[in-house]
C-alpha positions in Angstrom: -3.4 10.9 6.2 0.4 10.9 6.1 0.7 10.7 2.4 4.0 11.2 0.6 4.4 12.0 -3.1 7.3 10.4 -5.0 7.6 10.2 -8.8 4.1 11.6 -9.1 2.8 8.6 -7.0 0.9 9.0 -3.8 2.2 6.7 -1.1 0.7 6.0 2.4 2.2 4.2 5.4 1.7 0.5 5.7 -0.7 0.9 8.7 -2.9 3.4 6.9 -3.0 1.1 3.8 -4.0 -1.8 6.1 -6.8 0.3 7.5 -8.0 1.4 4.0 -8.2 -2.2 3.0 -10.3 -3.1 6.0 -7.7 -5.4 7.4 -6.5 -5.6 11.0 -3.0 -7.0 10.6 -0.2 -5.2 8.7 1.4 -8.6 8.0 -1.6 -9.3 5.7 -0.8 -6.1 3.8 2.9 -7.1 3.6 1.8 -10.5 2.1 -0.2 -8.7 -0.6 3.0 -6.7 -1.4 5.1 -9.9 -1.6 2.4 -11.5 -3.9 2.7 -8.5 -6.2 -0.9 -7.4 -5.6 0.1 -4.1 -4.0 3.0 -1.8 -5.0 5.2 -0.6 -2.2 8.4 1.4 -1.7 10.7 1.6 1.3 11.5 5.1 2.5 14.1 4.7 5.2 12.7 2.2 7.7 9.0 2.8 6.6 7.1 0.7 4.1 4.9 3.0 1.9 2.1 1.6 -0.2 1.0 3.2 -3.5 -2.6 4.4 -3.2 -3.4 3.5 -6.8 -2.5 -0.1 -6.2 -4.9 -0.2 -3.3 -7.6 1.2 -5.6 -6.8 -1.4 -8.3 -6.9 -4.2 -5.7 -10.3 -3.0 -4.4 -11.5 -2.8 -8.0 -10.4 -6.4 -8.7 -7.5 -5.5 -10.9 -3.9 -6.5 -10.6 -1.2 -4.2 -9.4 
């Protein structure tokens, strides 16, 4: 896992987040970010997803 820690938050790349969610297309993950269901940060040209927001989404909670 290519995790990055910023502001005490664990972030993973978009593709890894897509895989963790059981999705096939990263565009679906980006849509979840746009809808506010996942928390993301841009680091350079990479979109990084907050792991806790993935856990909340899987638990049925909002980001």
